[in-house]
C-alpha positions as CSV (number, residue, x, y, z in Angstrom):
1,X,0.0,0.0,0.0
2,X,1.1,3.6,-0.4
3,X,2.0,6.1,2.3
4,X,-0.4,9.0,2.8
5,X,0.1,12.3,4.5
6,X,-2.6,14.6,5.9
7,X,-2.3,18.2,5.0
8,X,-1.1,19.0,8.5
9,X,1.9,16.8,7.9
10,X,0.9,14.1,10.4
11,X,1.4,10.6,9.0
12,X,-1.3,8.1,8.4
13,X,-0.4,4.5,9.3
14,X,2.0,3.1,6.7
15,X,1.8,-0.5,5.5
16,X,4.9,-1.3,3.6
17,X,4.6,-5.0,3.0
18,X,3.2,-4.9,-0.6
19,X,5.0,-2.2,-2.5
20,X,8.5,-2.0,-3.7
21,X,10.3,1.3,-3.8
22,X,13.1,1.9,-6.3
23,X,15.8,4.5,-5.6
24,X,16.7,7.6,-7.5
25,X,20.2,7.8,-8.9
26,X,22.0,9.2,-11.9
27,X,24.4,9.2,-14.9
28,X,25.0,10.8,-18.3
29,X,26.0,11.0,-22.6
30,X,24.8,13.7,-25.0
31,X,21.1,13.6,-26.0
32,X,19.9,17.1,-26.6
33,X,20.9,20.7,-26.3
34,X,18.2,23.3,-25.7
35,X,19.0,27.0,-26.3
36,X,15.7,28.5,-25.3
37,X,12.0,28.5,-25.9
38,X,12.2,29.8,-29.4
39,X,14.0,26.8,-30.8
40,X,11.6,24.4,-29.4
41,X,8.5,26.3,-30.5
42,X,9.9,26.5,-34.0
43,X,10.2,22.8,-34.2
44,X,6.8,22.1,-32.8
45,X,8.2,20.5,-29.7
46,X,5.7,22.1,-27.3
47,X,3.7,19.4,-25.6
48,X,0.0,18.9,-25.7
49,X,-1.7,21.2,-23.2
50,X,0.1,24.3,-24.5
51,X,-1.5,27.4,-25.9
52,X,-4.9,28.4,-24.6
53,X,-6.3,25.0,-23.8
54,X,-6.6,24.0,-20.2
55,X,-4.1,21.3,-19.3
56,X,-5.2,18.0,-17.9
57,X,-4.8,17.8,-14.1
58,X,-3.1,15.1,-12.2
59,X,-4.9,13.5,-9.3
60,X,-4.4,15.7,-6.2
61,X,-3.6,12.9,-3.8
62,X,-0.5,13.0,-1.6
63,X,0.6,9.5,-2.5
64,X,4.3,8.8,-3.0
65,X,5.2,8.2,-6.6
66,X,8.9,7.4,-6.4
67,X,11.9,7.8,-4.1
68,X,12.3,11.3,-2.8
69,X,9.4,12.7,-4.8
70,X,5.7,12.5,-3.9
71,X,2.4,13.9,-5.2
72,X,1.6,16.7,-2.8
73,X,-1.5,18.4,-1.4
74,X,-3.3,20.4,-4.1
75,X,-4.0,24.1,-3.8
76,X,-5.9,26.5,-5.9
77,X,-3.0,28.8,-6.5
78,X,-1.2,26.9,-9.3
79,X,-2.7,24.7,-12.0
80,X,-3.0,21.2,-10.6
81,X,-2.1,22.4,-7.1
82,X,1.1,23.2,-5.5
83,X,3.0,26.4,-4.9
84,X,4.0,28.7,-7.8
85,X,7.5,30.0,-8.6
86,X,6.4,33.5,-7.5
87,X,5.4,32.2,-4.1
88,X,8.5,30.1,-3.4
89,X,10.9,32.9,-4.6
90,X,9.1,35.4,-2.4
91,X,9.2,33.0,0.6
92,X,13.0,32.8,0.3
93,X,13.4,36.6,-0.3
94,X,14.4,36.3,-4.0
95,X,13.4,39.1,-6.4
96,X,10.2,38.7,-8.4
97,X,10.8,37.1,-11.8
98,X,9.7,40.5,-13.4
99,X,12.4,42.4,-11.4
100,X,15.5,40.3,-11.7
101,X,17.6,43.3,-12.5
102,X,15.8,45.7,-10.2
103,X,16.9,47.2,-6.9
104,X,17.7,45.0,-3.9
105,X,20.5,43.0,-2.3
106,X,20.5,40.4,-5.1
107,X,20.2,42.8,-8.0
108,X,21.3,40.9,-11.1
109,X,22.1,37.7,-9.2
110,X,20.3,35.0,-11.2
111,X,23.0,32.3,-11.4
112,X,24.4,33.9,-14.6
113,X,27.6,32.3,-15.6
114,X,27.1,29.2,-13.4
115,X,25.9,25.7,-14.3
116,X,23.7,23.4,-12.2
117,X,24.1,19.7,-12.8
118,X,21.1,17.5,-12.0
119,X,21.5,13.7,-11.7
120,X,18.6,11.4,-12.4
121,X,17.8,7.9,-13.3
122,X,16.4,7.5,-16.8
123,X,15.3,11.2,-17.1
124,X,12.2,12.2,-18.9
125,X,11.7,12.0,-22.7
126,X,9.7,15.2,-22.7
127,X,11.7,17.4,-20.3
128,X,12.9,19.9,-22.9
129,X,9.4,20.8,-24.1
130,X,8.0,20.6,-20.5
131,X,10.5,23.1,-19.2
132,X,9.6,25.5,-22.1
133,X,5.9,25.1,-21.2
134,X,6.5,25.6,-17.5
135,X,8.6,28.7,-18.0
136,X,6.1,30.2,-20.5
137,X,3.2,29.7,-18.1
138,X,4.9,31.2,-15.1
139,X,7.0,33.8,-16.8
140,X,10.4,32.3,-16.0
141,X,13.1,33.3,-18.4
142,X,14.5,30.4,-20.4
143,X,17.9,29.1,-19.3
144,X,20.9,30.2,-21.3
145,X,21.3,26.5,-22.2
146,X,19.9,23.1,-21.3
147,X,21.9,20.0,-22.1
148,X,20.9,16.4,-21.5
149,X,23.7,13.9,-21.4
150,X,24.1,10.1,-20.9
151,X,27.8,9.3,-20.4
152,X,27.0,6.0,-18.6
153,X,25.2,4.6,-21.7
154,X,21.9,5.2,-23.6
155,X,18.7,5.2,-21.6
156,X,16.2,2.5,-22.6
157,X,13.1,3.4,-24.6
158,X,10.5,5.1,-22.5
159,X,7.1,3.4,-21.9
160,X,4.6,5.7,-20.2
161,X,2.7,2.7,-18.8
162,X,5.7,1.7,-16.7
163,X,5.1,3.3,-13.3
164,X,8.8,3.2,-12.4
165,X,9.8,5.1,-15.5
166,X,7.0,7.6,-15.0
167,X,8.1,8.1,-11.4
168,X,11.6,8.9,-12.5
169,X,10.3,11.3,-15.2
170,X,8.4,13.2,-12.5
171,X,11.5,13.3,-10.4
172,X,13.5,14.6,-13.3
173,X,10.9,17.2,-14.1
174,X,10.9,18.4,-10.5
175,X,14.7,18.7,-10.4
176,X,15.0,20.6,-13.6
177,X,12.0,23.0,-13.3
178,X,12.6,24.0,-9.7
179,X,16.4,24.4,-9.8
180,X,15.7,26.7,-12.7
181,X,13.1,28.7,-10.7
182,X,15.7,29.5,-8.1
183,X,18.5,30.4,-10.5
184,X,16.9,31.3,-13.8
185,X,20.1,32.7,-15.2
186,X,22.1,29.5,-14.7
187,X,22.8,26.9,-17.4
188,X,21.4,23.4,-16.7
189,X,22.9,20.0,-17.4
190,X,20.7,17.0,-16.9
191,X,22.7,13.8,-16.3
192,X,20.7,10.6,-17.0
193,X,21.6,7.0,-16.2
194,X,20.4,3.9,-18.0
195,X,19.9,2.0,-14.7
196,X,18.1,2.6,-11.5
197,X,19.9,2.3,-8.2
198,X,18.0,0.3,-5.6
199,X,19.7,-0.1,-2.2
200,X,23.2,-1.0,-1.3
201,X,25.9,-0.8,-4.1
202,X,23.4,-1.6,-6.9
203,X,23.6,1.1,-9.5
204,X,26.2,3.2,-7.8
205,X,29.2,2.3,-10.1
206,X,27.2,3.9,-13.0
207,X,26.6,7.0,-10.9
208,X,30.3,7.3,-10.1
209,X,31.2,6.9,-13.7
210,X,28.7,9.6,-14.7
211,X,29.6,12.1,-12.1
212,X,33.3,11.6,-12.7
213,X,32.6,12.4,-16.4
214,X,30.9,15.6,-15.3
215,X,33.8,16.6,-13.1
216,X,36.6,15.7,-15.5
217,X,34.9,17.7,-18.3
218,X,34.2,20.6,-15.9
219,X,30.5,20.7,-16.8
220,X,29.2,22.5,-13.7
221,X,29.8,24.2,-10.4
222,X,26.9,22.6,-8.4
223,X,25.8,19.0,-8.5
224,X,22.3,18.2,-7.2
225,X,21.5,14.5,-6.2
226,X,18.0,13.5,-5.3
227,X,18.8,9.9,-4.5
228,X,20.0,7.8,-1.5
229,X,20.6,4.3,-0.2
230,X,20.3,3.4,3.5
231,X,23.8,2.9,5.0
232,X,22.9,-0.5,6.5
233,X,22.1,-1.9,3.0
234,X,25.7,-1.7,2.1
235,X,28.0,-4.6,3.2
236,X,29.4,-3.8,6.6
237,X,32.7,-5.7,6.2
238,X,35.9,-3.7,6.5
239,X,33.9,-0.8,8.0
240,X,31.7,-0.3,5.0
241,X,34.5,-0.4,2.5
242,X,31.8,-0.7,-0.2
243,X,30.7,2.9,0.4
244,X,34.3,4.2,0.8
245,X,35.2,2.7,-2.5
246,X,32.4,4.7,-4.2
247,X,33.5,8.1,-3.0
248,X,35.7,8.9,-6.0
249,X,33.4,11.5,-7.5
250,X,33.0,13.4,-4.2
251,X,36.8,13.4,-3.7
252,X,37.2,14.8,-7.2
253,X,34.5,17.4,-6.6
254,X,36.3,18.5,-3.4
255,X,39.6,18.8,-5.2
256,X,38.0,20.9,-8.0
257,X,35.9,23.1,-5.7
258,X,32.5,21.8,-7.0
259,X,29.6,21.8,-4.5
260,X,27.8,18.5,-4.2
261,X,24.3,18.3,-2.6
262,X,22.2,15.3,-1.7
263,X,18.7,14.8,-0.3
264,X,18.5,13.1,3.1
265,X,15.3,11.1,2.3
266,X,11.6,11.2,3.2
267,X,11.3,8.5,5.9
268,X,12.1,10.7,8.8
269,X,14.4,9.0,11.4
270,X,14.4,5.7,9.5
271,X,14.9,4.4,6.0
272,X,14.3,1.4,3.7
273,X,15.8,-2.0,3.9
274,X,17.5,-3.7,1.0
275,X,14.2,-5.1,-0.3
276,X,13.0,-1.5,-0.8
277,X,9.7,-2.6,0.8
278,X,10.3,-2.7,4.6
279,X,11.6,0.1,6.8
280,X,14.2,-0.4,9.5
281,X,12.5,-0.4,12.9
282,X,15.4,1.6,14.3
283,X,17.1,4.8,13.3
284,X,18.7,4.9,9.9
285,X,20.2,7.5,7.6
286,X,21.3,7.3,3.9
287,X,24.4,7.8,1.9
288,X,25.5,9.9,0.0
289,X,23.9,12.6,2.2
290,X,26.0,11.3,5.1
291,X,29.3,11.7,3.2
292,X,31.3,14.5,4.8
293,X,32.2,15.9,1.3
294,X,28.5,16.3,0.5
295,X,26.0,18.9,1.7
296,X,22.9,17.1,3.1
297,X,19.6,18.8,2.4
298,X,16.6,18.1,4.7
299,X,13.1,19.4,4.6
300,X,10.8,22.0,6.1
301,X,7.1,22.9,5.7
302,X,6.0,26.4,4.5
303,X,2.8,28.1,5.3
304,X,2.3,30.9,2.7
305,X,-0.2,33.3,1.5
306,X,-1.0,33.6,-2.2
307,X,1.7,36.2,-2.5
308,X,4.3,34.1,-0.8
309,X,4.3,35.9,2.5
310,X,4.6,33.6,5.6
311,X,1.5,33.0,7.7
312,X,3.7,31.3,10.3
313,X,7.4,30.4,10.7
314,X,8.7,27.4,8.9
315,X,8.6,24.1,10.8
316,X,10.7,20.9,10.3
317,X,8.9,18.4,8.0
318,X,8.3,15.1,9.7
319,X,9.5,13.2,6.7
320,X,12.9,14.9,6.7
321,X,15.7,12.3,6.9
322,X,18.0,13.0,9.7
323,X,20.3,11.4,12.3
324,X,23.8,10.1,12.8
325,X,25.9,8.1,10.4
326,X,27.1,4.6,11.1
327,X,29.9,5.0,8.6
328,X,31.5,8.4,8.9
329,X,32.9,10.0,12.0
330,X,32.2,13.6,12.9
331,X,34.0,16.0,10.5
332,X,35.8,18.9,12.0
333,X,33.3,21.4,10.7
334,X,30.7,19.8,13.0
335,X,32.8,20.1,16.2
336,X,30.6,23.0,17.2
337,X,27.6,20.8,17.3
338,X,29.2,17.7,18.8
339,X,26.7,17.7,21.6
340,X,24.1,16.5,19.2
341,X,26.2,14.5,16.7
342,X,28.5,12.8,19.2
343,X,31.4,11.2,17.4
344,X,29.4,10.7,14.1
345,X,28.6,12.7,11.0
346,X,25.2,14.2,11.5
347,X,22.6,15.1,8.9
348,X,21.1,17.2,7.5
349,X,23.3,20.3,7.1
350,X,20.5,22.6,6.0
351,X,16.9,22.4,4.9
352,X,14.4,23.8,2.3
353,X,10.8,23.2,1.5
354,X,9.9,19.5,1.2
355,X,6.5,19.1,2.9
356,X,3.5,17.6,1.0
357,X,1.5,20.4,2.7
358,X,3.6,22.9,0.9
359,X,4.2,21.1,-2.4
360,X,5.1,22.8,-5.7
361,X,3.6,22.5,-9.1
362,X,5.4,20.8,-12.0
363,X,4.4,20.4,-15.6
364,X,4.9,17.2,-17.5
365,X,3.8,15.5,-20.7
366,X,5.3,12.1,-20.2
367,X,2.1,10.5,-18.9
368,X,0.1,7.9,-20.9
369,X,-1.3,9.6,-24.0
370,X,1.5,12.2,-23.7
371,X,-1.0,14.8,-22.5
372,X,0.4,17.7,-20.6
373,X,-0.7,18.0,-17.0
374,X,0.2,19.7,-13.8
375,X,1.0,17.9,-10.6
376,X,1.8,18.9,-7.0
377,X,5.1,17.4,-5.9
378,X,7.0,17.3,-2.7
379,X,9.9,15.6,-0.8
380,X,13.5,16.3,-0.1
381,X,13.9,15.8,-3.9
382,X,12.3,19.3,-4.0
383,X,14.5,20.7,-1.2
384,X,17.7,19.7,-2.9
385,X,17.3,21.4,-6.3
386,X,15.9,24.5,-4.6
387,X,19.1,24.7,-2.6
388,X,21.2,24.0,-5.7
389,X,19.7,27.1,-7.2
390,X,20.7,29.1,-4.1
391,X,24.3,27.9,-4.2
392,X,24.4,28.9,-7.9
393,X,23.4,32.4,-6.9
394,X,26.2,32.4,-4.2
395,X,28.7,31.2,-6.8
396,X,27.8,34.1,-9.1
397,X,28.0,36.6,-6.2
398,X,31.4,35.3,-5.2
399,X,32.7,35.2,-8.8
400,X,33.8,31.6,-8.5
401,X,32.7,28.1,-7.5
402,X,32.5,27.8,-3.7
403,X,33.2,24.0,-3.5
404,X,32.5,22.3,-0.2
405,X,30.3,24.8,1.7
406,X,29.7,22.8,4.9
407,X,32.4,24.5,7.0
408,X,30.9,27.8,6.0
409,X,27.4,26.8,7.0
410,X,28.5,25.8,10.5
411,X,30.5,29.0,10.9
412,X,27.5,31.1,9.8
413,X,25.3,29.2,12.3
414,X,27.7,29.8,15.1
415,X,27.8,33.5,14.3
416,X,24.0,33.7,14.2
417,X,24.2,35.0,10.6
418,X,21.1,36.8,9.5
419,X,20.8,34.6,6.4
420,X,20.4,31.5,8.5
421,X,16.8,31.1,9.7
422,X,16.6,28.8,12.7
423,X,13.9,26.1,12.7
424,X,12.7,25.5,16.2
425,X,9.6,23.3,15.9
426,X,8.7,19.9,14.4
427,X,10.3,16.5,14.5
428,X,11.0,13.4,12.3
429,X,9.6,10.6,14.4
430,X,8.1,7.9,12.2
431,X,5.0,5.9,12.9
432,X,4.2,3.0,10.6
433,X,2.6,-0.4,10.2
434,X,4.7,-3.2,8.8
435,X,4.0,-6.9,8.4
436,X,1.0,-6.7,10.7
437,X,2.8,-4.8,13.5
438,X,2.8,-1.2,14.5
439,X,6.2,0.6,15.0
440,X,7.5,3.9,16.2
441,X,11.0,5.1,15.4
442,X,11.7,8.0,17.7
443,X,13.5,10.7,15.8
444,X,14.8,14.2,16.6
445,X,13.1,17.5,17.4
446,X,13.9,20.9,16.0
447,X,15.5,23.1,18.6
448,X,17.3,26.4,18.8
449,X,20.5,26.1,16.8
450,X,21.6,23.0,15.0
451,X,19.4,19.8,15.1
452,X,19.2,16.5,13.4
453,X,16.0,17.2,11.5
454,X,16.6,20.6,10.0
455,X,20.3,21.1,10.3
456,X,21.4,24.7,10.8
457,X,18.0,25.8,9.6
458,X,16.8,27.3,6.3
459,X,17.7,30.5,4.4
460,X,16.8,34.1,3.9
461,X,18.4,34.4,0.5
462,X,19.1,38.2,0.3
463,X,21.4,37.8,3.3
464,X,22.4,34.2,3.0
465,X,23.8,34.4,-0.5
466,X,26.4,37.2,0.2
467,X,27.2,35.6,3.6
468,X,27.8,32.2,2.1
469,X,29.8,33.8,-0.8
470,X,32.1,35.5,1.7
471,X,32.3,32.6,4.3
472,X,33.0,29.9,1.7
473,X,35.1,32.1,-0.6
């Protein structure tokens, strides 16, 4: 059965014994280069649902569709439900899309000159046209360029009736459209893999190959990863050597000052077993978000007006993955929060919107019949590309790639920097039913300062962007 969320964010009982859950990963090779809306329109690439016709709407249920991405709670603000680009940009203090060069602390800071790399299994066959439609509808400027590459091998033919492929297409659409919302002036590179990572080492060699290709060819300054595998699903021998042997891309990114982000997952204080059906009944966290060379992005819940103003402070999303690593010791940059992390690497580092009660709208035409439709989507797979856009803004502000930003995040938190917004309420305790039994995995509560559900907090971009540029520069 699927896992449902009420609008309040409180979980319904979860029965996991009858549904497998594949995991989101990534890779890449050249498939298409998109220069902007004009080229696509000229070739007739706009999907069904464009023009003046009302697009078909996806069901507004909050049921999970694939790892790290879920259908969220519908709202009347955007077609098909979900928050709009204008609302989310306003919530984080970014200039209106109609005033990108206007007055303000981030005047002209759009990600121009930077490239965001988004890594996804399989990708979406309609992503180029869908991005054009999304941008046209919401008034988002077209990216300077959009490349889709497949260096780990060609992606198998798409079949819209395959729910796994449709799920990855939705994930891809979310990543591309919403990283672009936050940094509309940045170039985009979508890296697709021909295989799907599940749990443990399965699929990760292809990811390493793809990401090393990106890094060796210097294709971007920020890499966004909306995938994860529970640490316990890797072989434990030689102190998880299987994980350590897969860190090559992150070590290369660290050397070359490329920022790597990863979602912490959507199961709160626990995560999935190797069978991708059952949850661990004790605390668990997922790699690569636990890697000290990666910035772990958790989730919050927004409560916004139609204009994007906050009705109430953000709270920690109860699905936000968070806890202490079994594999990695505490890095030096977390010494200031060792009272919470102990001797271990703690996640997340920072958080952005992920809640299904504050989902966003995506547009896709990869569904059966290839009709264009809008869907509300949520999860830490939303939080991660949102933050990737913010990092691209900071890269532009600094005039260079910032690389590993984690030391800077913890310095800013210790200094009570204005751009860091503390999250002080919410938790990631998980309640679920599994194989006929009821379980509770007690998680962590958001508190003043750093915590293991929201990290250092979330961001107020007009202040955070220059602060991060200076602290990490």
